[in-house]
GUTI-386624 format. One record per atom (N, C-alpha, C): x, y, z; residue in three letters. Coordinates in steps of 0.05 Angstrom, whole numbers, padded with zeros to 5 digits, always signed. Each point is the difference from the previous one (the first is absolute). Layout:
N
XYZALA...
//
This chain:
313
+00017-00024+00000MET-00016+00024+00001MET+00016+00026-00002MET+00023-00002+00016ASP+00017+00024+00002ASP+00012+00004-00026ASP+00008-00021-00013ALA+00013+00002-00028ALA-00021+00014-00021ALA-00023-00009+00004PHE-00023+00009-00019PHE-00004+00033+00004PHE-00002+00007+00025ILE-00002+00027+00005ILE+00024+00017-00007ILE+00025-00013+00004SER+00022+00015-00010SER+00003+00004-00031SER-00011-00023-00011ASN+00002+00001-00030ASN-00021+00021-00011ASN-00025-00003+00013LEU-00021+00022-00006LEU+00009+00027+00003LEU+00015+00008+00021GLY+00012+00025+00003GLY+00018+00007-00022GLY+00017-00017-00009LEU+00020+00004-00021LEU-00016+00006-00028LEU-00022-00015-00002ILE-00014+00005-00027ILE-00014+00029+00003ILE-00009+00008+00024ILE-00014+00026+00001ILE+00021+00021-00004ILE+00022-00004+00014ASN+00022+00018-00004ASN+00010+00005-00028ASN+00004-00023-00015ALA+00009+00000-00026ALA-00020+00015-00018ALA-00029-00003+00007THR-00020+00012-00014THR+00000+00030+00003THR+00005+00009+00026LEU+00000+00028+00007LEU+00027+00012-00012LEU+00019-00012-00007ILE+00023+00011-00014ILE-00005+00002-00028ILE-00014-00020-00014ALA-00005-00001-00027ALA-00020+00018-00011ALA-00021+00003+00017THR-00026+00014-00009THR+00006+00030-00004THR+00011+00017+00020PRO+00000+00030-00003PRO+00008+00008-00027PRO+00023-00008-00013PRO+00008+00011-00024PRO-00023-00003-00021PRO-00013-00024-00001LEU-00021-00003-00018LEU-00022+00018+00008LEU-00006+00003+00025LEU-00025+00015+00006LEU+00003+00029-00004LEU+00023+00013+00005PHE+00008+00027-00006PHE-00008+00006-00028PHE+00013-00018-00018ALA-00002+00004-00029ALA-00028-00004-00009ALA-00013-00021+00012ALA-00030-00003-00010ALA-00018+00022+00007ALA+00004+00012+00024LEU-00015+00024+00007LEU+00004+00021-00019LEU+00026+00005-00007GLY+00006+00021-00021GLY-00015-00006-00025GLY+00002-00026-00010SER-00012-00007-00024SER-00031+00006+00001SER-00012-00007+00025CYS-00030+00006+00002CYS-00006+00029-00006CYS+00016+00019+00006PHE-00005+00026-00004PHE+00001+00006-00030PHE+00020-00008-00013SER+00005+00005-00027SER-00021-00013-00018SER-00006-00028+00006GLU-00019-00013-00016GLU-00029+00010+00006GLU-00008+00009+00021ARG-00026+00008+00006ARG-00004+00031-00013ARG+00022+00012-00004SER-00004+00026-00014SER+00000-00003-00030SER+00005-00024-00009GLY-00001-00003-00030GLY+00026-00002-00012GLY+00022-00002+00013VAL+00028-00002-00013VAL+00013-00026+00007VAL+00006-00015-00021VAL+00013-00025+00007VAL+00030+00005+00005VAL+00010-00010+00022ASN+00029+00005+00008ASN+00014-00027+00003ASN+00011-00012-00023ILE+00014-00024+00003ILE+00031+00009+00006ILE+00004+00023+00005GLY+00027+00010+00006GLY+00005-00002+00030GLY-00018-00013+00014ILE+00005-00004+00029ILE+00026-00015+00006ILE+00007-00020-00017GLU+00025-00017+00004GLU+00024+00021+00000GLU+00000+00018-00021GLY+00023+00020-00001GLY-00001+00018+00023GLY-00023+00011+00009MET+00000+00017+00023MET+00009-00011+00024MET-00007-00028+00003MET+00010-00015+00026MET+00032+00000-00002MET+00009-00005-00025THR+00030-00003+00000THR+00015+00025+00007THR-00012+00024-00011VAL+00016+00025+00009VAL-00004+00004+00026VAL-00024-00007+00011GLY-00001+00003+00030GLY+00017-00015+00016GLY+00005-00026-00010ALA+00018-00016+00016ALA+00029+00009+00000ALA+00007+00011-00024PHE+00027+00012-00003PHE+00003+00026+00017PHE-00021+00018-00001THR+00001+00025+00013THR-00002-00006+00032THR-00014-00018+00009GLY-00002-00006+00027GLY+00028-00010+00011GLY+00012-00018-00016SER+00027-00008+00008SER+00022+00020+00000SER-00001+00017-00021VAL+00022+00022+00002VAL-00005+00020+00020VAL-00024+00009+00002VAL-00004+00021+00022VAL+00005-00010+00029VAL-00006-00026+00005ALA+00007-00013+00025ALA+00029-00001+00003ALA+00014-00005-00021LEU+00031-00002+00004LEU+00010+00029+00009LEU-00010+00021-00014TYR+00011+00024+00006TYR-00013+00016+00024TYR-00024-00007+00010THR-00012+00016+00021THR+00000-00018+00027THR+00001-00028-00004GLY-00003-00017+00022GLY-00028+00002+00013GLY-00020+00010-00014ASN-00026+00002+00011ASN-00019-00017-00019ASN-00013-00023+00010GLY-00016-00014-00016GLY-00026+00012-00009GLY-00011+00018+00018TRP-00026+00013-00006TRP+00005+00022-00023TRP+00022+00012+00001VAL+00007+00023-00020VAL+00001-00014-00026VAL+00016-00025-00002ALA+00004-00015-00025ALA-00023-00009-00009ALA-00020-00010+00016PHE-00025-00013-00007PHE-00019+00020-00016PHE-00002+00027+00012PHE-00017+00017-00014PHE+00016+00016-00024PHE+00024+00002+00002ALA+00015+00009-00022ALA-00003-00018-00027ALA-00003-00025+00005ALA-00004-00021-00021ALA-00030+00006-00011ALA-00018+00004+00016GLY-00025+00008-00006GLY-00003+00024-00020GLY+00014+00020+00008ILE+00003+00025-00015ILE+00011-00006-00028ILE+00023-00015-00002VAL+00013-00007-00026VAL-00019-00015-00019VAL-00014-00021+00015GLY-00021-00016-00014GLY-00024+00019-00011GLY-00006+00020+00013ALA-00020+00020-00009ALA+00009+00016-00023ALA+00025+00006+00000LEU+00011+00015-00024LEU+00002-00016-00024LEU+00005-00024+00003VAL-00001-00018-00022VAL-00029-00006-00011VAL-00019-00001+00019ALA-00025-00001-00008ALA-00012+00025-00014ALA+00014+00026+00007LEU-00009+00022-00013LEU+00005-00001-00030LEU+00025-00014-00008ILE+00006-00002-00029ILE-00023-00019-00014ILE-00009-00020+00014HIS-00021-00016-00012HIS-00025+00016-00001HIS-00006+00015+00020ALA-00023+00015+00001ALA-00001+00021-00028ALA+00024+00013+00000PHE+00001+00021-00021PHE-00003-00015-00028PHE+00012-00023-00003ALA-00003-00014-00028ALA-00028-00009-00005ALA-00013-00010+00022CYS-00027-00012-00005CYS-00021+00019+00000CYS+00002+00019+00018ILE-00023+00019+00005ILE+00001+00025-00017ILE+00024+00012+00000THR+00002+00024-00015THR+00006-00003-00030THR+00014-00021-00007CYS+00009-00005-00027CYS-00019-00022-00010CYS-00016-00014+00013GLY-00018-00021-00010GLY+00013-00023-00010GLY+00027-00007+00012ALA+00013-00022-00010ALA-00013-00027+00009ALA+00008-00022-00016ASP-00012-00026+00010ASP+00011-00008+00026ASP-00018-00003+00018GLN+00006-00005+00029GLN+00019-00026+00005GLN-00008-00022-00014THR+00017-00025+00001THR+00027+00004-00010THR+00004+00015-00024ILE+00026+00005-00009ILE+00016+00019+00020ILE-00012+00021+00011SER+00013+00016+00017SER+00009-00013+00024SER-00019-00017+00013GLY+00009-00018+00024GLY+00022-00017-00008GLY-00001-00012-00020THR+00022-00019-00008THR+00028+00014-00002THR-00002+00025-00012ALA+00023+00017-00002ALA+00012+00008+00027ALA-00017+00006+00018ILE+00009+00005+00029ILE+00013-00025+00011ILE-00010-00023-00005ASN+00011-00024+00010ASN+00027-00006-00012ASN+00008+00009-00023PHE+00027-00001-00011PHE+00016+00023+00009PHE-00013+00023-00001LEU+00017+00025+00008LEU+00009+00003+00028LEU-00018-00006+00020ALA+00006+00004+00026ALA+00020-00019+00013ALA-00002-00026-00006PRO+00021-00018+00010PRO+00028+00006-00012PRO+00001+00008-00026GLY+00023+00005-00015GLY+00014+00025+00013GLY-00018+00020+00004LEU+00012+00024+00014LEU+00011-00006+00026LEU-00014-00017+00017ALA+00009-00007+00026ALA+00027-00013+00000ALA+00005-00020-00019VAL+00023-00014-00002VAL+00024+00018-00010VAL-00008+00018-00017PHE+00020+00019-00011PHE+00010+00018+00021PHE-00017+00012+00016ILE+00009+00018+00022ILE+00016-00016+00022ILE-00010-00026+00006CYS+00012-00016+00017CYS+00030-00005-00007CYS+00004-00006-00026ARG+00029-00005-00010ARG+00016+00026+00003ARG-00014+00025-00006ALA+00017+00023+00002ALA+00008+00008+00027ALA-00018-00008+00020MET+00004+00007+00029MET+00018-00019+00013MET-00002-00026-00007PHE+00014-00020+00017PHE+00020-00018-00019PHE+00018+00013-00010ASP+00025-00012-00013ASP-00009-00022-00019ASP-00017+00007-00018ASN-00009-00018-00021ASN-00015-00024+00010ASN-00011-00001+00024SER-00013-00023+00012SER-00034+00008-00005SER-00012-00022-00008SER-00029+00001-00004SER-00015-00004+00025SER+00014-00006+00023ASP-00012-00004+00026ASP+00010+00022+00017ASP-00017+00011+00021THR+00009+00017+00017THR+00013-00014+00023THR+00017+00015+00016PRO+00012-00012+00024PRO-00022-00007+00017PRO+00003-00021+00019PRO-00019-00007+00020PRO-00007+00021+00019PRO-00024+00004+00007ILE-00011+00021+00020ILE+00006-00010+00029ILE+00008+00017+00016ASP+00004-00008+00027ASP-00028-00003+00013ASP-00001-00019+00017THR-00026-00007+00015THR-00014+00025+00013THR+00017+00017+00010ALA-00013+00024+00013ALA-00012+00019-00021ALA+00008-00003-00025ALA-00011+00018-00019ALA-00026-00010-00016ALA-00006-00025+00008LYS-00023-00013-00012LYS-00027+00009+00016LYS-00023-00009-00012LEU-00025+00006+00015LEU-00001-00012+00027LEU-00010+00013+00021PRO+00000-00010+00028PRO-00022-00025+00001PRO+00007-00015+00021LYS-00019-00023+00005LYS-00019+00007+00022LYS-00025-00003+00001LEU-00017+00005+00023LEU+00003-00025+00021LEU-00004+00005+00023PHE+00003-00022+00021PHE+00026-00014+00001PHE+00021+00011-00012ASP+00026-00013-00001ASP+00010-00002+00030ASP+00006-00024+00011GLY+00010-00001+00024GLY-00022-00008+00022GLY-00026+00002-00009VAL-00021-00004+00020VAL-00005-00028+00003VAL+00001-00016-00020PHE-00003-00030+00001PHE+00024-00015-00005PHE+00003-00025+00011PRO+00024-00017-00003PRO+00004-00004-00030PRO+00025+00002-00010VAL+00008-00007-00026VAL-00008-00029-00006VAL-00013-00001-00024GLY-00010-00027-00009GLY-00028-00010+00010GLY-00011+00016+00017SER-00026-00008+00011SER-00020+00008-00021SER-00026-00011+00008PHE-00020+00003-00020PHE-00009+00032-00004PHE+00000+00011+00024TRP-00009+00030-00001TRP+00021+00017-00009TRP+00025-00008+00004TYR+00025+00014-00014TYR-00005-00001-00031TYR-00005-00025-00009ASN-00003-00001-00029ASN-00022+00015-00012ASN-00024+00001+00015VAL-00025+00013-00010VAL+00001+00030+00003VAL+00011+00009+00022LEU-00003+00028+00008LEU+00024+00016-00006LEU+00025-00012+00006SER+00026+00017-00004SER+00007+00002-00029SER-00017+00012-00016THR+00006+00006-00028THR+00004+00029-00004THR+00007+00006-00023TYR+00007+00030-00006TYR-00023+00018-00001TYR+00005+00023+00012ALA-00022+00019+00002ALA-00015+00007-00026ALA+00011+00000-00021ALA-00011+00005-00027ALA-00020-00021-00006ALA+00003-00025+00010ALA-00018-00020-00005ALA-00029+00007+00012ALA+00001+00011+00023TYR-00024+00008+00012TYR-00011+00024-00014TYR+00018+00017-00011LEU-00009+00026-00012LEU-00016-00006-00026LEU+00009-00022-00015CYS-00014-00005-00023CYS-00028-00010+00007CYS-00005-00017+00021PHE-00027-00008+00007PHE-00019+00022+00008PHE+00013+00019+00013ILE-00016+00021+00009ILE-00006+00020-00023ILE+00017+00001-00020LEU-00004+00013-00022LEU-00025-00012-00018LEU-00005-00024+00002VAL-00023-00012-00014VAL-00026+00012+00010VAL-00004+00004+00026GLY-00021+00015+00011GLY-00002+00029-00009GLY+00024+00012-00002VAL-00001+00029-00007VAL-00008+00002-00031VAL+00011-00019-00017VAL-00007+00000-00027VAL-00032-00006-00005VAL-00008-00019+00015TRP-00028-00007+00000TRP-00018+00027+00008TRP+00007+00015+00017PHE-00014+00023+00011PHE+00000+00021-00022PHE+00027+00004-00014VAL+00002+00021-00020VAL-00018-00009-00024VAL-00001-00027-00007PHE-00013-00009-00022PHE-00031+00004+00000PHE-00012-00006+00025TYR-00030-00002+00002TYR-00011+00018+00021TYR+00015+00020+00013LYS-00010+00016+00018LYS+00006+00028-00004LYS+00014+00008-00021THR+00011+00026-00006THR-00010+00011-00027THR-00001+00025-00004LYS-00006+00011-00026LYS+00020-00007-00021LYS+00024+00001+00008PHE+00022-00007-00019PHE-00004-00028-00012PHE-00005-00020+00020GLY-00004-00026-00007GLY-00022-00004-00020GLY-00023+00013+00006MET-00025-00003-00018MET+00006+00013-00027MET+00016+00020-00002ARG+00006+00011-00025ARG+00021-00018-00015ARG+00017-00012+00015MET+00023-00019-00012MET-00015-00023-00014MET-00018-00009+00013ARG-00015-00025-00009ARG-00017+00009-00024ARG-00012+00024+00001ALA-00018+00007-00023ALA+00017+00007-00024ALA+00024+00011+00006VAL+00017+00007-00026VAL+00010-00026-00010VAL+00005-00022+00016GLY+00008-00025-00012GLY-00023-00016-00016GLY-00027+00010+00005GLU-00021-00012-00015GLU-00010+00017-00022GLU-00005+00028+00004HIS-00011+00015-00019HIS+00014+00027+00001HIS+00022+00002-00013PRO+00014+00025+00003PRO-00011+00023-00017PRO-00014-00004-00020LYS-00015+00023-00015LYS-00022+00011+00015LYS-00016-00018+00015ALA-00020+00010+00017ALA+00010+00016+00025ALA+00024-00006+00007CYS+00014+00014+00023CYS+00008+00026-00012CYS+00011+00000-00022ASP+00010+00025-00013ASP-00021+00022-00003ASP-00027-00011-00008THR-00021+00020-00004THR-00009+00008+00028THR+00005-00012+00020LEU-00010+00008+00029LEU+00022+00020+00012LEU+00022+00002-00014GLY+00019+00020+00010GLY+00025-00014+00015GLY-00002-00027+00000ILE+00023-00013+00012ILE+00025+00002-00018ILE+00022+00003+00011ASN+00025+00000-00016ASN+00011-00029-00001ASN-00008-00014-00022VAL+00008-00027-00004VAL+00031-00004+00001VAL+00015+00019-00017PHE+00030-00004+00002PHE+00012+00004+00026PHE-00010+00019+00015ARG+00012+00005+00028ARG-00007-00027+00018ARG-00022-00010+00001ILE-00007-00024+00015ILE+00019-00021-00010ILE+00004-00005-00026ARG+00015-00023-00008ARG+00031+00004+00006ARG+00009+00026-00003TYR+00029+00006+00005TYR+00004-00006+00030TYR-00019+00007+00018ILE+00005-00006+00031ILE+00002-00030+00002ILE-00021-00014-00011CYS+00000-00030+00007CYS+00025-00014-00012CYS+00008+00010-00023VAL+00024-00015-00010VAL+00025+00005+00015VAL+00004+00026+00009VAL+00020+00008+00018VAL+00000-00014+00029VAL-00024-00003+00010ILE-00005-00017+00024ILE+00010-00027-00005ILE-00006-00013-00023SER+00004-00028-00007SER+00032-00003+00001SER+00016+00022-00011GLY+00028-00004-00002GLY+00011+00002+00027GLY-00012+00020+00018PHE+00011+00003+00028PHE-00002-00026+00014PHE-00023-00013+00000LEU-00006-00025+00016LEU+00017-00022-00012LEU+00006-00004-00028ALA+00016-00020-00010ALA+00028+00005+00010ALA+00010+00026+00000GLY+00027+00004+00010GLY+00004-00009+00028GLY-00023+00003+00018LEU+00001-00008+00026LEU+00005-00030+00001LEU-00016-00014-00020GLY+00001-00029+00002GLY+00027-00010-00008GLY+00013+00015-00019GLY+00027-00009-00007GLY+00021+00006+00021GLY-00005+00023+00015ALA+00017+00006+00022ALA+00000-00019+00021ALA-00025-00011+00005TYR-00003-00018+00022TYR+00017-00027-00003TYR+00006-00007-00025ILE+00015-00023-00006ILE+00028+00004+00008ILE+00015+00024-00008THR+00024+00005+00008THR+00006+00007+00027THR-00021+00013+00015LEU+00002+00009+00027LEU-00009-00019+00020LEU-00012-00022-00008ALA-00012-00018+00020ALA+00009-00029-00009ALA-00011-00007-00023THR+00002-00029-00009THR+00033-00008-00003THR+00012+00018-00014VAL+00029-00003-00004VAL+00014+00023+00008VAL+00027+00003-00007ASN+00014+00026+00011ASN+00015+00013-00022ASN-00007-00006-00024GLN+00015+00014-00022GLN-00016-00002-00025GLN+00005+00018-00020PHE-00014+00000-00024PHE+00016-00019-00021PHE-00013-00015-00014ARG+00007-00020-00021ARG-00014+00004-00025ARG+00009-00001-00023PRO-00016+00005-00028PRO-00026-00017-00001PRO+00002-00022+00009TYR-00025-00019-00005TYR-00014-00003+00027TYR+00000+00019+00017LEU-00013-00003+00028LEU-00028-00005-00001LEU-00012+00016-00019ILE-00032+00001+00001ILE-00011-00026-00013ILE+00015-00009-00019VAL-00007-00025-00014VAL-00032-00005-00004VAL-00012+00019-00013GLY-00029-00004-00007GLY-00019+00004+00020GLY+00008+00014+00023GLN-00019+00005+00023GLN-00020+00023-00010GLN+00010+00016-00014GLY-00017+00021-00012GLY-00024-00011-00015GLY+00005-00019-00018PHE-00021-00014-00013PHE-00016-00016+00015PHE+00008-00013+00025ILE-00015-00014+00015ILE-00018+00019+00016ILE+00009+00025+00005ALA-00017+00021+00014ALA-00022+00007-00017ALA+00004+00002-00028ILE-00021+00008-00018ILE-00021-00024-00003ILE+00010-00025-00001ALA-00017-00022+00003ALA-00019+00000+00025ALA+00011+00007+00022ALA-00015+00002+00026ALA-00020+00020-00001ALA+00003+00024-00014VAL-00020+00018-00006VAL-00022-00010-00016VAL+00005-00017-00022ILE-00020-00009-00016ILE-00014-00023+00014ILE+00012-00018+00014PHE-00010-00021+00017PHE-00017+00013+00022PHE+00009+00022+00013GLY-00016+00014+00019GLY-00020+00019-00012GLY-00007-00001-00025LYS-00023+00014-00013LYS+00004+00030+00005LYS+00025+00010-00004PHE+00006+00028+00004PHE-00008+00017+00025PHE-00001-00015+00020THR-00008+00010+00027THR+00024-00003+00019THR+00003+00018+00018PRO+00023-00006+00018PRO-00002-00020+00017PRO-00025-00006+00012GLN-00002-00026+00017GLN+00004-00024-00017GLN-00011+00000-00023GLY+00005-00024-00018GLY+00030-00005-00005GLY+00012+00021-00009ALA+00031+00001-00004ALA+00016-00010+00024ALA-00008+00009+00024MET+00012-00011+00025MET-00003-00031+00001MET-00022-00010-00002LYS-00004-00028+00001LYS+00016-00016-00020LYS+00003+00012-00025ALA+00017-00014-00019ALA+00025+00001+00005ALA+00010+00024+00012CYS+00028+00001+00004CYS+00009-00018+00024CYS-00017-00001+00018LEU+00004-00022+00023LEU+00004-00028-00011LEU-00019-00005-00019LEU+00003-00030-00012LEU+00028-00001-00015LEU+00006+00020-00017PHE+00027+00001-00015PHE+00023+00001+00020PHE-00004+00017+00020GLY+00023+00002+00020GLY+00004-00027+00015GLY-00020-00014+00005LEU-00002-00027+00013LEU+00020-00017-00018LEU-00007-00001-00026CYS+00013-00017-00021CYS+00029+00007+00001CYS+00007+00025+00000ASN+00027+00011+00002ASN+00012-00009+00024ASN-00012+00001+00023GLY+00011-00007+00026GLY+00004-00030-00001GLY-00017-00016-00010LEU+00005-00031-00001LEU+00023-00004-00019LEU+00002+00014-00022LYS+00023-00005-00016LYS+00025+00003+00015LYS+00003+00024+00015THR+00024+00006+00015THR+00006-00021+00022THR-00019-00007+00014LEU+00003-00021+00021LEU+00009-00026-00010LEU-00015-00008-00022ALA+00008-00025-00014ALA+00026-00001-00013ALA+00008+00022-00009SER+00028+00000-00013SER+00024-00001+00019SER-00007+00009+00026THR+00020+00000+00021THR-00002-00024+00019THR-00019-00017-00005ASN-00005-00025+00018ASN+00018-00022-00013ASN+00018-00011+00017PRO+00020-00021-00011PRO-00016-00025-00004PRO-00023-00003+00013ASN-00016-00026-00001ASN-00018-00003-00024ASN+00000+00022-00016ILE-00016+00000-00026ILE+00018-00001-00023ILE-00003-00022-00014THR+00020-00006-00021THR-00011+00008-00028THR-00022+00014+00000VAL-00011+00008-00026VAL+00018+00020-00014VAL+00002-00001-00027SER+00015+00020-00013SER-00005+00029+00007SER+00019+00018+00007PRO-00007+00028+00007PRO-00013+00012-00025PRO+00005-00007-00024ASN-00013+00013-00022ASN-00027-00005+00000ASN-00009-00025+00006LEU-00029-00007+00004LEU-00013+00017+00020LEU+00014+00005+00025ILE-00010+00015+00023ILE-00005+00028-00009ILE+00020+00010-00015SER-00002+00029-00008SER-00024+00005-00018SER-00013-00022-00011MET-00020+00005-00019MET-00028+00004+00015MET-00001-00007+00026ILE-00026-00001+00012ILE-00014+00026+00000ILE+00013+00024+00005PRO-00017+00025+00001PRO-00013+00007-00028PRO+00018-00008-00023TYR-00008+00009-00026TYR-00024-00020-00011TYR+00003-00027+00010ILE-00021-00018-00007ILE-00026+00006+00013ILE+00001+00009+00026VAL-00027+00010+00012VAL-00009+00025-00012VAL+00018+00020-00010THR-00010+00024-00012THR-00013-00009-00026THR+00012-00016-00016ILE-00013-00005-00026ILE-00026-00015+00004ILE-00001-00019+00020THR-00025-00014+00005THR-00025+00019+00011THR+00009+00019+00017ALA-00018+00020+00008ALA-00011+00018-00022ALA+00018+00007-00017LEU-00010+00017-00023LEU-00020-00018-00019LEU+00009-00025-00006VAL-00018-00015-00018VAL-00028-00004+00012VAL+00000-00004+00028LEU-00026-00006+00013LEU-00016+00024+00004LEU+00010+00025+00006PHE-00013+00020+00011PHE-00001+00024-00018PHE+00016+00005-00022VAL+00005+00022-00011VAL-00029+00010-00017VAL-00013-00021-00008GLY-00023+00004-00014GLY-00025+00012+00021GLY+00007-00004+00024LYS-00023+00007+00021LYS+00005+00027+00010LYS+00026+00014-00008ALA+00006+00027+00010ALA-00011+00020-00018ALA-00015+00020+00012HIS-00009+00023-00014HIS+00020+00021-00006HIS+00012+00001-00025VAL+00018+00017-00005VAL-00012+00030-00007VAL+00010+00022+00011PRO-00010+00025-00004PRO-00005+00003-00033PRO-00022+00013-00006ALA-00008-00001-00027ALA+00019+00015-00015ALA+00012+00023+00009ALA+00019+00016-00014ALA+00031-00007+00004ALA+00004-00022+00012ASN+00028-00008+00007ASN+00015-00006-00025ASN+00021+00013-00003GLY+00017-00005-00022GLY-00004+00017-00024GLY-00021+00017+00001LYS-00009+00015-00023LYS+00009+00029+00003LYS+00015+00011-00019PRO+00010+00029+00004PRO-00025+00018-00004PRO-00001+00022+00017TYR-00021+00017-00001TYR+00008+00027-00013TYR-00013+00010-00018THR+00001+00024-00014THR-00021+00020+00013THR+00009+00023+00010LYS-00016+00018+00014LYS-00018+00012-00020LYS-00027+00004+00009SER-00018+00012-00018SER+00003+00030-00004SER-00007+00009-00026LYS+00006+00030-00002LYS-00028+00012-00002LYS
//
């Protein structure tokens, strides 16, 4: 029984470590998608967030400063996507794909320029990472230590789900955002600035994606590496579709995918499991594809999602 409880604690801990990057990015994607702008550039925005978080932590020694700096840089990259899609009317899928090539390439280029031609940043000191809540309160290795002594930003992302839900369904901005994603022309005739709403939502999506990327370098690992994100941005987008474009639905999907990522990590480090690590690494992606096949047809996609809007004259 003690072994079962201990293993359960490890699984919950692994889930709480793997879920926040996905959930931050998924909440950001909810903003963009509900306003009518497809943002598949989430992956690239997470990558620049991961790089920025690592670099700022190295130079400031403050995990929180690095965390929010990463969000700001992610928002700036999102602003490029917003300009291309909203102001210029570019194809949103192509623009997002370009972001996914441009942002990681720029991060690696700057990294090589700063750190003696290395594509990896130096390791971050433990004191410069995000702090853990309840650290030292429970015995190391105990059930409650594994469950509760996790990084503060993990708790923040779950609190943010409630905040985003409130913004979506209890505020004037949320009502206008959802309306713009469904009927932008009708909103325009009522005096709602469609471009402004969409710009704000896309920039918010980049900010939250940057936070998701930074969580990985400031909590999960301790340095930036070029392939650190490895498809997590696309998993976050899948979570939004699986969650029917709602913050609460995205949270449930991210918990599922986070559990799969956590099980993958535990299985790959357990010497008693002899399954090929390549097969174990496939778990999150198999679950993602299965979820999309089973549930994508049931999701209500905002009517104007992915369609450039030309302002009425």
